[in-house]
N, CA, C and O atoms as a GROMACS GRO file, in nm:
protein
  604
    1MET      N    1   0.096  -0.114   0.003
    1MET     CA    2   0.014   0.002  -0.010
    1MET      C    3   0.083   0.109  -0.016
    1MET      O    4   0.164   0.102   0.077
    2THR      N    5   0.103   0.237  -0.093
    2THR     CA    6   0.111   0.333  -0.135
    2THR      C    7   0.057   0.440  -0.049
    2THR      O    8  -0.066   0.443  -0.061
    3ILE      N    9   0.092   0.513   0.018
    3ILE     CA   10   0.021   0.636   0.090
    3ILE      C   11   0.097   0.770   0.079
    3ILE      O   12   0.211   0.802   0.113
    4THR      N   13  -0.014   0.843   0.017
    4THR     CA   14   0.016   0.997   0.008
    4THR      C   15  -0.040   1.061   0.125
    4THR      O   16  -0.158   1.036   0.152
    5ILE      N   17   0.038   1.153   0.212
    5ILE     CA   18  -0.014   1.253   0.277
    5ILE      C   19  -0.015   1.406   0.228
    5ILE      O   20   0.081   1.471   0.185
    6PHE      N   21  -0.152   1.449   0.247
    6PHE     CA   22  -0.157   1.556   0.199
    6PHE      C   23  -0.231   1.666   0.291
    6PHE      O   24  -0.287   1.614   0.388
    7GLN      N   25  -0.244   1.800   0.284
    7GLN     CA   26  -0.343   1.879   0.335
    7GLN      C   27  -0.444   1.858   0.277
    7GLN      O   28  -0.433   1.831   0.158
    8ALA      N   29  -0.579   1.860   0.338
    8ALA     CA   30  -0.707   1.854   0.272
    8ALA      C   31  -0.727   2.004   0.260
    8ALA      O   32  -0.681   2.100   0.322
    9GLU      N   33  -0.810   1.995   0.162
    9GLU     CA   34  -0.881   2.134   0.110
    9GLU      C   35  -1.039   2.105   0.097
    9GLU      O   36  -1.097   1.998   0.117
   10ARG      N   37  -1.100   2.244   0.052
   10ARG     CA   38  -1.254   2.233   0.026
   10ARG      C   39  -1.283   2.136  -0.090
   10ARG      O   40  -1.393   2.080  -0.086
   11LYS      N   41  -1.209   2.113  -0.180
   11LYS     CA   42  -1.232   1.991  -0.283
   11LYS      C   43  -1.229   1.859  -0.243
   11LYS      O   44  -1.271   1.768  -0.315
   12HIS      N   45  -1.171   1.838  -0.111
   12HIS     CA   46  -1.165   1.680  -0.049
   12HIS      C   47  -1.233   1.683   0.023
   12HIS      O   48  -1.201   1.631   0.130
   13LEU      N   49  -1.360   1.740   0.012
   13LEU     CA   50  -1.459   1.725   0.123
   13LEU      C   51  -1.501   1.579   0.150
   13LEU      O   52  -1.504   1.509   0.251
   14ASP      N   53  -1.541   1.554  -0.020
   14ASP     CA   54  -1.612   1.417  -0.054
   14ASP      C   55  -1.520   1.307   0.038
   14ASP      O   56  -1.560   1.227   0.123
   15GLN      N   57  -1.392   1.331  -0.008
   15GLN     CA   58  -1.281   1.205   0.017
   15GLN      C   59  -1.286   1.203   0.221
   15GLN      O   60  -1.286   1.102   0.291
   16VAL      N   61  -1.290   1.334   0.264
   16VAL     CA   62  -1.249   1.336   0.384
   16VAL      C   63  -1.385   1.310   0.469
   16VAL      O   64  -1.368   1.259   0.579
   17THR      N   65  -1.496   1.336   0.435
   17THR     CA   66  -1.616   1.326   0.518
   17THR      C   67  -1.643   1.192   0.590
   17THR      O   68  -1.663   1.169   0.709
   18PRO      N   69  -1.638   1.111   0.481
   18PRO     CA   70  -1.678   0.975   0.569
   18PRO      C   71  -1.549   0.912   0.614
   18PRO      O   72  -1.556   0.789   0.612
   19LEU      N   73  -1.445   0.955   0.650
   19LEU     CA   74  -1.361   0.923   0.745
   19LEU      C   75  -1.400   0.988   0.860
   19LEU      O   76  -1.388   0.925   0.965
   20PHE      N   77  -1.446   1.108   0.864
   20PHE     CA   78  -1.453   1.176   0.980
   20PHE      C   79  -1.576   1.130   1.024
   20PHE      O   80  -1.591   1.128   1.146
   21ASP      N   81  -1.692   1.083   0.936
   21ASP     CA   82  -1.797   1.030   1.025
   21ASP      C   83  -1.780   0.918   1.092
   21ASP      O   84  -1.843   0.894   1.195
   22ALA      N   85  -1.670   0.818   1.024
   22ALA     CA   86  -1.643   0.707   1.098
   22ALA      C   87  -1.554   0.700   1.223
   22ALA      O   88  -1.554   0.612   1.309
   23TYR      N   89  -1.479   0.812   1.216
   23TYR     CA   90  -1.420   0.858   1.371
   23TYR      C   91  -1.518   0.874   1.457
   23TYR      O   92  -1.508   0.827   1.571
   24ARG      N   93  -1.625   0.942   1.416
   24ARG     CA   94  -1.730   1.006   1.540
   24ARG      C   95  -1.784   0.853   1.590
   24ARG      O   96  -1.806   0.815   1.705
   25ARG      N   97  -1.799   0.777   1.459
   25ARG     CA   98  -1.887   0.641   1.518
   25ARG      C   99  -1.806   0.583   1.587
   25ARG      O  100  -1.854   0.534   1.690
   26PHE      N  101  -1.661   0.563   1.564
   26PHE     CA  102  -1.562   0.511   1.647
   26PHE      C  103  -1.564   0.539   1.801
   26PHE      O  104  -1.558   0.450   1.886
   27TYR      N  105  -1.573   0.693   1.831
   27TYR     CA  106  -1.639   0.733   1.956
   27TYR      C  107  -1.760   0.732   1.984
   27TYR      O  108  -1.795   0.827   2.055
   28ARG      N  109  -1.856   0.645   1.949
   28ARG     CA  110  -1.978   0.583   1.990
   28ARG      C  111  -2.085   0.748   1.954
   28ARG      O  112  -2.174   0.778   2.032
   29GLN      N  113  -2.062   0.815   1.858
   29GLN     CA  114  -2.190   0.882   1.775
   29GLN      C  115  -2.247   0.849   1.674
   29GLN      O  116  -2.184   0.797   1.581
   30PRO      N  117  -2.395   0.874   1.667
   30PRO     CA  118  -2.440   0.855   1.540
   30PRO      C  119  -2.376   0.882   1.406
   30PRO      O  120  -2.304   0.982   1.393
   31SER      N  121  -2.394   0.812   1.319
   31SER     CA  122  -2.353   0.845   1.176
   31SER      C  123  -2.433   0.959   1.150
   31SER      O  124  -2.552   0.967   1.181
   32ASP      N  125  -2.372   1.042   1.096
   32ASP     CA  126  -2.443   1.193   1.015
   32ASP      C  127  -2.372   1.258   0.919
   32ASP      O  128  -2.334   1.374   0.937
   33GLU      N  129  -2.348   1.197   0.820
   33GLU     CA  130  -2.247   1.256   0.710
   33GLU      C  131  -2.260   1.408   0.704
   33GLU      O  132  -2.170   1.489   0.727
   34ALA      N  133  -2.413   1.439   0.662
   34ALA     CA  134  -2.424   1.588   0.653
   34ALA      C  135  -2.364   1.670   0.777
   34ALA      O  136  -2.295   1.771   0.761
   35ARG      N  137  -2.390   1.628   0.875
   35ARG     CA  138  -2.344   1.716   0.992
   35ARG      C  139  -2.172   1.727   0.984
   35ARG      O  140  -2.114   1.834   1.007
   36ALA      N  141  -2.100   1.599   0.945
   36ALA     CA  142  -1.986   1.580   0.957
   36ALA      C  143  -1.925   1.669   0.828
   36ALA      O  144  -1.820   1.733   0.838
   37ARG      N  145  -1.988   1.664   0.731
   37ARG     CA  146  -1.970   1.755   0.607
   37ARG      C  147  -1.969   1.904   0.649
   37ARG      O  148  -1.884   1.981   0.604
   38ALA      N  149  -2.051   1.938   0.723
   38ALA     CA  150  -2.064   2.062   0.752
   38ALA      C  151  -2.000   2.150   0.840
   38ALA      O  152  -1.978   2.271   0.830
   39PHE      N  153  -1.963   2.043   0.957
   39PHE     CA  154  -1.842   2.071   1.011
   39PHE      C  155  -1.673   2.089   0.935
   39PHE      O  156  -1.610   2.194   0.924
   40LEU      N  157  -1.651   2.018   0.911
   40LEU     CA  158  -1.553   1.995   0.815
   40LEU      C  159  -1.532   2.128   0.732
   40LEU      O  160  -1.425   2.188   0.724
   41GLN      N  161  -1.640   2.161   0.677
   41GLN     CA  162  -1.637   2.254   0.569
   41GLN      C  163  -1.631   2.377   0.626
   41GLN      O  164  -1.591   2.462   0.547
   42ALA      N  165  -1.657   2.418   0.741
   42ALA     CA  166  -1.645   2.512   0.827
   42ALA      C  167  -1.501   2.530   0.858
   42ALA      O  168  -1.432   2.627   0.826
   43ARG      N  169  -1.465   2.430   0.921
   43ARG     CA  170  -1.341   2.409   0.946
   43ARG      C  171  -1.220   2.467   0.848
   43ARG      O  172  -1.133   2.549   0.876
   44LEU      N  173  -1.247   2.388   0.708
   44LEU     CA  174  -1.178   2.458   0.612
   44LEU      C  175  -1.199   2.596   0.546
   44LEU      O  176  -1.115   2.654   0.478
   45ASP      N  177  -1.317   2.639   0.574
   45ASP     CA  178  -1.378   2.758   0.516
   45ASP      C  179  -1.317   2.879   0.594
   45ASP      O  180  -1.264   2.973   0.536
   46ASN      N  181  -1.329   2.868   0.762
   46ASN     CA  182  -1.271   2.952   0.843
   46ASN      C  183  -1.116   2.934   0.860
   46ASN      O  184  -1.049   3.020   0.918
   47GLN      N  185  -1.071   2.843   0.816
   47GLN     CA  186  -0.886   2.801   0.829
   47GLN      C  187  -0.870   2.815   0.998
   47GLN      O  188  -0.800   2.902   1.050
   48ASP      N  189  -0.938   2.722   1.066
   48ASP     CA  190  -0.918   2.711   1.195
   48ASP      C  191  -0.872   2.562   1.245
   48ASP      O  192  -0.870   2.533   1.364
   49SER      N  193  -0.845   2.491   1.167
   49SER     CA  194  -0.805   2.391   1.176
   49SER      C  195  -0.694   2.359   1.065
   49SER      O  196  -0.673   2.443   0.978
   50LEU      N  197  -0.601   2.199   1.067
   50LEU     CA  198  -0.544   2.178   0.971
   50LEU      C  199  -0.595   2.035   0.986
   50LEU      O  200  -0.606   1.977   1.093
   51ILE      N  201  -0.632   1.977   0.842
   51ILE     CA  202  -0.666   1.835   0.820
   51ILE      C  203  -0.556   1.777   0.717
   51ILE      O  204  -0.535   1.826   0.606
   52LEU      N  205  -0.493   1.671   0.768
   52LEU     CA  206  -0.405   1.592   0.672
   52LEU      C  207  -0.475   1.475   0.677
   52LEU      O  208  -0.527   1.424   0.777
   53MET      N  209  -0.473   1.421   0.524
   53MET     CA  210  -0.540   1.324   0.510
   53MET      C  211  -0.433   1.221   0.424
   53MET      O  212  -0.337   1.256   0.356
   54ALA      N  213  -0.488   1.066   0.454
   54ALA     CA  214  -0.380   1.002   0.371
   54ALA      C  215  -0.478   0.933   0.279
   54ALA      O  216  -0.596   0.908   0.304
   55LEU      N  217  -0.395   0.902   0.146
   55LEU     CA  218  -0.470   0.865   0.048
   55LEU      C  219  -0.382   0.759  -0.020
   55LEU      O  220  -0.267   0.782  -0.058
   56ASP      N  221  -0.457   0.621  -0.035
   56ASP     CA  222  -0.426   0.485  -0.092
   56ASP      C  223  -0.423   0.534  -0.241
   56ASP      O  224  -0.526   0.554  -0.306
   57GLU      N  225  -0.275   0.555  -0.298
   57GLU     CA  226  -0.276   0.576  -0.451
   57GLU      C  227  -0.338   0.476  -0.508
   57GLU      O  228  -0.430   0.505  -0.584
   58ALA      N  229  -0.308   0.343  -0.489
   58ALA     CA  230  -0.359   0.247  -0.599
   58ALA      C  231  -0.543   0.268  -0.615
   58ALA      O  232  -0.597   0.263  -0.725
   59SER      N  233  -0.612   0.291  -0.499
   59SER     CA  234  -0.747   0.303  -0.472
   59SER      C  235  -0.785   0.423  -0.528
   59SER      O  236  -0.883   0.427  -0.603
   60SER      N  237  -0.683   0.580  -0.490
   60SER     CA  238  -0.724   0.689  -0.477
   60SER      C  239  -0.836   0.709  -0.377
   60SER      O  240  -0.921   0.793  -0.406
   61ARG      N  241  -0.844   0.650  -0.278
   61ARG     CA  242  -0.944   0.637  -0.178
   61ARG      C  243  -0.859   0.673  -0.033
   61ARG      O  244  -0.749   0.628  -0.002
   62GLY      N  245  -0.938   0.764   0.042
   62GLY     CA  246  -0.865   0.842   0.155
   62GLY      C  247  -0.909   0.688   0.263
   62GLY      O  248  -1.014   0.623   0.261
   63VAL      N  249  -0.781   0.666   0.353
   63VAL     CA  250  -0.764   0.584   0.418
   63VAL      C  251  -0.741   0.625   0.578
   63VAL      O  252  -0.736   0.541   0.668
   64GLY      N  253  -0.729   0.776   0.598
   64GLY     CA  254  -0.696   0.786   0.732
   64GLY      C  255  -0.674   0.964   0.705
   64GLY      O  256  -0.649   1.015   0.596
   65PHE      N  257  -0.688   1.027   0.818
   65PHE     CA  258  -0.683   1.152   0.861
   65PHE      C  259  -0.646   1.202   1.006
   65PHE      O  260  -0.680   1.142   1.108
   66THR      N  261  -0.570   1.321   1.002
   66THR     CA  262  -0.574   1.358   1.126
   66THR      C  263  -0.605   1.544   1.136
   66THR      O  264  -0.575   1.622   1.045
   67GLN      N  265  -0.656   1.577   1.241
   67GLN     CA  266  -0.706   1.742   1.211
   67GLN      C  267  -0.644   1.797   1.350
   67GLN      O  268  -0.656   1.736   1.456
   68LEU      N  269  -0.588   1.900   1.338
   68LEU     CA  270  -0.510   1.959   1.421
   68LEU      C  271  -0.562   2.104   1.422
   68LEU      O  272  -0.581   2.172   1.321
   69TYR      N  273  -0.586   2.149   1.583
   69TYR     CA  274  -0.632   2.304   1.612
   69TYR      C  275  -0.553   2.396   1.677
   69TYR      O  276  -0.530   2.386   1.798
   70PRO      N  277  -0.508   2.489   1.606
   70PRO     CA  278  -0.439   2.619   1.676
   70PRO      C  279  -0.467   2.614   1.822
   70PRO      O  280  -0.561   2.545   1.863
   71ALA      N  281  -0.396   2.680   1.897
   71ALA     CA  282  -0.424   2.713   2.028
   71ALA      C  283  -0.290   2.770   2.097
   71ALA      O  284  -0.190   2.777   2.026
   72PHE      N  285  -0.283   2.804   2.210
   72PHE     CA  286  -0.204   2.867   2.253
   72PHE      C  287  -0.183   2.846   2.427
   72PHE      O  288  -0.275   2.852   2.509
   73SER      N  289  -0.063   2.824   2.453
   73SER     CA  290  -0.008   2.795   2.550
   73SER      C  291   0.020   2.911   2.668
   73SER      O  292   0.133   2.958   2.671
   74SER      N  293  -0.077   2.959   2.764
   74SER     CA  294  -0.033   3.092   2.847
   74SER      C  295   0.097   3.076   2.930
   74SER      O  296   0.179   3.165   2.955
   75VAL      N  297   0.103   2.920   2.976
   75VAL     CA  298   0.242   2.918   3.059
   75VAL      C  299   0.365   2.937   2.960
   75VAL      O  300   0.448   3.025   2.980
   76ARG      N  301   0.371   2.853   2.854
   76ARG     CA  302   0.468   2.872   2.770
   76ARG      C  303   0.498   2.991   2.698
   76ARG      O  304   0.611   3.016   2.655
   77THR      N  305   0.373   3.082   2.682
   77THR     CA  306   0.338   3.196   2.584
   77THR      C  307   0.398   3.179   2.471
   77THR      O  308   0.483   3.257   2.427
   78GLN      N  309   0.349   3.049   2.400
   78GLN     CA  310   0.392   3.032   2.248
   78GLN      C  311   0.288   2.976   2.192
   78GLN      O  312   0.195   2.948   2.268
   79PRO      N  313   0.274   2.945   2.051
   79PRO     CA  314   0.124   2.862   1.990
   79PRO      C  315   0.146   2.722   2.031
   79PRO      O  316   0.261   2.689   2.061
   80ILE      N  317   0.048   2.631   2.035
   80ILE     CA  318   0.054   2.495   2.025
   80ILE      C  319  -0.042   2.463   1.959
   80ILE      O  320  -0.124   2.550   1.931
   81TRP      N  321  -0.061   2.326   1.914
   81TRP     CA  322  -0.134   2.249   1.815
   81TRP      C  323  -0.203   2.149   1.917
   81TRP      O  324  -0.143   2.091   2.008
   82ILE      N  325  -0.353   2.137   1.886
   82ILE     CA  326  -0.417   2.041   1.974
   82ILE      C  327  -0.453   1.921   1.867
   82ILE      O  328  -0.540   1.948   1.784
   83LEU      N  329  -0.408   1.826   1.864
   83LEU     CA  330  -0.420   1.714   1.782
   83LEU      C  331  -0.535   1.616   1.830
   83LEU      O  332  -0.524   1.511   1.894
   84ASN      N  333  -0.664   1.690   1.773
   84ASN     CA  334  -0.774   1.629   1.821
   84ASN      C  335  -0.829   1.502   1.763
   84ASN      O  336  -0.912   1.431   1.820
   85ASP      N  337  -0.782   1.482   1.658
   85ASP     CA  338  -0.866   1.367   1.568
   85ASP      C  339  -0.756   1.285   1.472
   85ASP      O  340  -0.695   1.340   1.380
   86LEU      N  341  -0.742   1.159   1.505
   86LEU     CA  342  -0.649   1.059   1.435
   86LEU      C  343  -0.746   0.939   1.389
   86LEU      O  344  -0.798   0.869   1.476
   87PHE      N  345  -0.769   0.916   1.268
   87PHE     CA  346  -0.839   0.800   1.223
   87PHE      C  347  -0.786   0.708   1.104
   87PHE      O  348  -0.749   0.770   1.005
   88VAL      N  349  -0.780   0.591   1.102
   88VAL     CA  350  -0.737   0.505   0.987
   88VAL      C  351  -0.856   0.407   0.973
   88VAL      O  352  -0.906   0.357   1.074
   89VAL      N  353  -0.892   0.384   0.878
   89VAL     CA  354  -0.981   0.297   0.862
   89VAL      C  355  -0.929   0.145   0.876
   89VAL      O  356  -0.817   0.103   0.845
   90PRO      N  357  -1.033   0.076   0.927
   90PRO     CA  358  -0.992  -0.063   0.995
   90PRO      C  359  -0.914  -0.155   0.876
   90PRO      O  360  -0.820  -0.228   0.910
   91GLU      N  361  -0.956  -0.147   0.745
   91GLU     CA  362  -0.864  -0.206   0.667
   91GLU      C  363  -0.724  -0.199   0.626
   91GLU      O  364  -0.662  -0.286   0.565
   92ALA      N  365  -0.674  -0.068   0.674
   92ALA     CA  366  -0.557   0.004   0.637
   92ALA      C  367  -0.468   0.054   0.787
   92ALA      O  368  -0.385   0.144   0.796
   93ARG      N  369  -0.521  -0.044   0.902
   93ARG     CA  370  -0.448  -0.043   1.020
   93ARG      C  371  -0.336  -0.129   1.033
   93ARG      O  372  -0.343  -0.241   0.982
   94GLY      N  373  -0.245  -0.098   1.088
   94GLY     CA  374  -0.143  -0.185   1.096
   94GLY      C  375  -0.027  -0.187   0.972
   94GLY      O  376   0.057  -0.274   0.950
   95ARG      N  377  -0.050  -0.082   0.911
   95ARG     CA  378   0.013  -0.053   0.798
   95ARG      C  379   0.102   0.067   0.796
   95ARG      O  380   0.162   0.114   0.699
   96GLY      N  381   0.101   0.109   0.917
   96GLY     CA  382   0.185   0.222   0.935
   96GLY      C  383   0.124   0.361   0.881
   96GLY      O  384   0.197   0.455   0.849
   97VAL      N  385  -0.023   0.365   0.874
   97VAL     CA  386  -0.074   0.501   0.784
   97VAL      C  387  -0.091   0.582   0.926
   97VAL      O  388  -0.058   0.700   0.927
   98GLY      N  389  -0.129   0.537   1.016
   98GLY     CA  390  -0.144   0.637   1.143
   98GLY      C  391   0.006   0.694   1.195
   98GLY      O  392   0.017   0.802   1.253
   99ARG      N  393   0.122   0.601   1.166
   99ARG     CA  394   0.236   0.682   1.187
   99ARG      C  395   0.303   0.786   1.078
   99ARG      O  396   0.375   0.884   1.100
  100GLN      N  397   0.262   0.738   0.970
  100GLN     CA  398   0.294   0.838   0.857
  100GLN      C  399   0.186   0.996   0.898
  100GLN      O  400   0.247   1.103   0.901
  101LEU      N  401   0.063   0.998   0.921
  101LEU     CA  402   0.005   1.082   0.966
  101LEU      C  403   0.044   1.173   1.090
  101LEU      O  404   0.029   1.295   1.098
  102MET      N  405   0.099   1.086   1.186
  102MET     CA  406   0.133   1.162   1.306
  102MET      C  407   0.299   1.221   1.273
  102MET      O  408   0.341   1.316   1.339
  103ASP      N  409   0.359   1.175   1.199
  103ASP     CA  410   0.499   1.214   1.129
  103ASP      C  411   0.453   1.332   1.067
  103ASP      O  412   0.500   1.438   1.107
  104ALA      N  413   0.373   1.332   0.980
  104ALA     CA  414   0.332   1.473   0.902
  104ALA      C  415   0.258   1.576   0.988
  104ALA      O  416   0.270   1.693   0.953
  105ALA      N  417   0.195   1.552   1.079
  105ALA     CA  418   0.137   1.632   1.185
  105ALA      C  419   0.279   1.713   1.241
  105ALA      O  420   0.290   1.835   1.232
  106ARG      N  421   0.371   1.636   1.292
  106ARG     CA  422   0.492   1.702   1.345
  106ARG      C  423   0.579   1.774   1.250
  106ARG      O  424   0.638   1.876   1.287
  107ARG      N  425   0.592   1.727   1.130
  107ARG     CA  426   0.670   1.798   1.044
  107ARG      C  427   0.610   1.947   1.005
  107ARG      O  428   0.688   2.037   0.975
  108ALA      N  429   0.440   1.973   1.008
  108ALA     CA  430   0.382   2.071   0.970
  108ALA      C  431   0.367   2.172   1.109
  108ALA      O  432   0.344   2.293   1.112
  109ALA      N  433   0.386   2.091   1.206
  109ALA     CA  434   0.391   2.160   1.349
  109ALA      C  435   0.532   2.234   1.348
  109ALA      O  436   0.541   2.352   1.380
  110GLU      N  437   0.621   2.172   1.315
  110GLU     CA  438   0.798   2.204   1.326
  110GLU      C  439   0.794   2.352   1.240
  110GLU      O  440   0.846   2.458   1.276
  111GLN      N  441   0.720   2.328   1.121
  111GLN     CA  442   0.739   2.429   1.014
  111GLN      C  443   0.653   2.525   1.047
  111GLN      O  444   0.686   2.630   0.991
  112ALA      N  445   0.566   2.536   1.107
  112ALA     CA  446   0.478   2.659   1.166
  112ALA      C  447   0.520   2.698   1.307
  112ALA      O  448   0.457   2.786   1.367
  113GLY      N  449   0.612   2.643   1.355
  113GLY     CA  450   0.685   2.741   1.471
  113GLY      C  451   0.613   2.672   1.593
  113GLY      O  452   0.644   2.724   1.700
  114VAL      N  453   0.553   2.599   1.598
  114VAL     CA  454   0.451   2.572   1.711
  114VAL      C  455   0.559   2.487   1.825
  114VAL      O  456   0.657   2.418   1.795
  115ALA      N  457   0.512   2.513   1.946
  115ALA     CA  458   0.578   2.498   2.079
  115ALA      C  459   0.579   2.339   2.106
  115ALA      O  460   0.681   2.274   2.133
  116ALA      N  461   0.437   2.282   2.091
  116ALA     CA  462   0.420   2.159   2.138
  116ALA      C  463   0.291   2.117   2.050
  116ALA      O  464   0.205   2.192   2.005
  117LEU      N  465   0.300   1.976   2.040
  117LEU     CA  466   0.186   1.920   1.966
  117LEU      C  467   0.113   1.827   2.119
  117LEU      O  468   0.188   1.769   2.198
  118THR      N  469  -0.045   1.830   2.137
  118THR     CA  470  -0.096   1.790   2.248
  118THR      C  471  -0.220   1.729   2.216
  118THR      O  472  -0.291   1.786   2.134
  119LEU      N  473  -0.275   1.573   2.291
  119LEU     CA  474  -0.357   1.519   2.204
  119LEU      C  475  -0.402   1.476   2.339
  119LEU      O  476  -0.350   1.513   2.444
  120ALA      N  477  -0.504   1.393   2.328
  120ALA     CA  478  -0.596   1.317   2.424
  120ALA      C  479  -0.664   1.211   2.372
  120ALA      O  480  -0.729   1.221   2.268
  121THR      N  481  -0.652   1.064   2.465
  121THR     CA  482  -0.714   0.960   2.386
  121THR      C  483  -0.782   0.877   2.513
  121THR      O  484  -0.741   0.876   2.629
  122GLU      N  485  -0.890   0.811   2.463
  122GLU     CA  486  -0.960   0.703   2.581
  122GLU      C  487  -0.872   0.657   2.633
  122GLU      O  488  -0.766   0.628   2.577
  123LYS      N  489  -0.899   0.640   2.759
  123LYS     CA  490  -0.772   0.535   2.863
  123LYS      C  491  -0.763   0.426   2.810
  123LYS      O  492  -0.650   0.385   2.778
  124ASN      N  493  -0.885   0.342   2.782
  124ASN     CA  494  -0.842   0.202   2.724
  124ASN      C  495  -0.816   0.193   2.568
  124ASN      O  496  -0.835   0.085   2.514
  125ASN      N  497  -0.771   0.311   2.490
  125ASN     CA  498  -0.738   0.293   2.362
  125ASN      C  499  -0.572   0.239   2.372
  125ASN      O  500  -0.475   0.314   2.367
  126ALA      N  501  -0.571   0.140   2.383
  126ALA     CA  502  -0.418   0.044   2.411
  126ALA      C  503  -0.329   0.101   2.256
  126ALA      O  504  -0.227   0.168   2.272
  127THR      N  505  -0.374   0.071   2.122
  127THR     CA  506  -0.316   0.103   2.014
  127THR      C  507  -0.285   0.208   2.013
  127THR      O  508  -0.163   0.222   2.011
  128ALA      N  509  -0.363   0.328   2.014
  128ALA     CA  510  -0.323   0.441   2.019
  128ALA      C  511  -0.229   0.503   2.123
  128ALA      O  512  -0.154   0.593   2.087
  129LYS      N  513  -0.229   0.467   2.229
  129LYS     CA  514  -0.131   0.482   2.317
  129LYS      C  515  -0.008   0.442   2.303
  129LYS      O  516   0.084   0.503   2.359
  130ALA      N  517   0.017   0.322   2.220
  130ALA     CA  518   0.137   0.238   2.189
  130ALA      C  519   0.217   0.344   2.099
  130ALA      O  520   0.336   0.373   2.114
  131LEU      N  521   0.125   0.398   1.998
  131LEU     CA  522   0.182   0.431   1.870
  131LEU      C  523   0.221   0.586   1.950
  131LEU      O  524   0.331   0.640   1.962
  132TYR      N  525   0.124   0.617   1.984
  132TYR     CA  526   0.213   0.788   2.080
  132TYR      C  527   0.320   0.764   2.134
  132TYR      O  528   0.413   0.840   2.106
  133ALA      N  529   0.341   0.670   2.216
  133ALA     CA  530   0.455   0.638   2.322
  133ALA      C  531   0.550   0.626   2.246
  133ALA      O  532   0.651   0.688   2.280
  134SER      N  533   0.555   0.545   2.115
  134SER     CA  534   0.667   0.517   2.034
  134SER      C  535   0.716   0.620   1.967
  134SER      O  536   0.838   0.621   1.950
  135LEU      N  537   0.621   0.747   1.904
  135LEU     CA  538   0.678   0.878   1.876
  135LEU      C  539   0.744   0.963   1.961
  135LEU      O  540   0.803   1.064   1.923
  136GLY      N  541   0.734   0.920   2.096
  136GLY     CA  542   0.809   1.028   2.199
  136GLY      C  543   0.709   1.091   2.262
  136GLY      O  544   0.743   1.168   2.352
  137TYR      N  545   0.559   1.076   2.231
  137TYR     CA  546   0.477   1.148   2.329
  137TYR      C  547   0.473   1.116   2.482
  137TYR      O  548   0.471   0.995   2.505
  138THR      N  549   0.473   1.170   2.556
  138THR     CA  550   0.433   1.114   2.705
  138THR      C  551   0.340   1.184   2.781
  138THR      O  552   0.311   1.300   2.754
  139LEU      N  553   0.289   1.122   2.876
  139LEU     CA  554   0.170   1.152   2.956
  139LEU      C  555   0.200   1.289   3.036
  139LEU      O  556   0.314   1.315   3.075
  140ASP      N  557   0.113   1.358   3.054
  140ASP     CA  558   0.150   1.501   3.110
  140ASP      C  559   0.090   1.448   3.274
  140ASP      O  560  -0.028   1.459   3.305
  141GLY      N  561   0.176   1.401   3.349
  141GLY     CA  562   0.108   1.403   3.497
  141GLY      C  563   0.112   1.514   3.580
  141GLY      O  564   0.078   1.502   3.698
  142ALA      N  565   0.152   1.630   3.532
  142ALA     CA  566   0.155   1.748   3.588
  142ALA      C  567  -0.033   1.835   3.601
  142ALA      O  568  -0.066   1.930   3.671
  143PHE      N  569  -0.113   1.759   3.509
  143PHE     CA  570  -0.222   1.843   3.497
  143PHE      C  571  -0.318   1.728   3.510
  143PHE      O  572  -0.292   1.614   3.473
  144ASP      N  573  -0.435   1.769   3.568
  144ASP     CA  574  -0.569   1.661   3.556
  144ASP      C  575  -0.675   1.766   3.449
  144ASP      O  576  -0.718   1.874   3.491
  145TYR      N  577  -0.701   1.721   3.330
  145TYR     CA  578  -0.803   1.764   3.280
  145TYR      C  579  -0.931   1.766   3.290
  145TYR      O  580  -0.962   1.647   3.292
  146TYR      N  581  -1.044   1.842   3.298
  146TYR     CA  582  -1.136   1.880   3.317
  146TYR      C  583  -1.243   1.898   3.207
  146TYR      O  584  -1.206   1.944   3.099
  147GLU      N  585  -1.351   1.870   3.222
  147GLU     CA  586  -1.456   1.898   3.082
  147GLU      C  587  -1.577   1.966   3.166
  147GLU      O  588  -1.610   1.907   3.269
  148LEU      N  589  -1.631   2.057   3.140
  148LEU     CA  590  -1.796   2.100   3.163
  148LEU      C  591  -1.866   2.118   3.022
  148LEU      O  592  -1.860   2.209   2.938
  149SER      N  593  -1.950   1.968   3.028
  149SER     CA  594  -2.019   1.960   2.893
  149SER      C  595  -2.124   2.053   2.900
  149SER      O  596  -2.205   2.057   2.992
  150LEU      N  597  -2.123   2.150   2.774
  150LEU     CA  598  -2.263   2.223   2.764
  150LEU      C  599  -2.359   2.172   2.702
  150LEU      O  600  -2.473   2.205   2.736
  151ARG      N  601  -2.342   2.090   2.608
  151ARG     CA  602  -2.441   2.033   2.496
  151ARG      C  603  -2.430   1.873   2.512
  151ARG      O  604  -2.496   1.799   2.439
   0.00000   0.00000   0.00000
């Protein structure tokens, strides 16, 4: 499987939308491709996230993506990116696609002068945790993260 990683643009919505919908289903959300497409289109139109997509060259099919959101660290007084989404279709897993996406995210962040990439995953997502650790990501034991759900 030969994979090409590139920055998704509005013209790639048809390819990235099913991946994003599958990602949301992985996290137990109902399938809603119209909602997924509208969300991604808004991110691209507003240029408030960076979406990197993995394309299988043989089939010209999207097989994975990662989405990064710019943010700032007050403590560091520098920009950071939140790597909020990483997804690879089941049939492409175990072939290095996730690693290629993570490497591309790191290169893009380094080129943009970002101080750090941060991410979160479910406590029981052993596969993702193993990938992140192998790439040098460490658990931040200094902070407990809280969330107040408003919707």
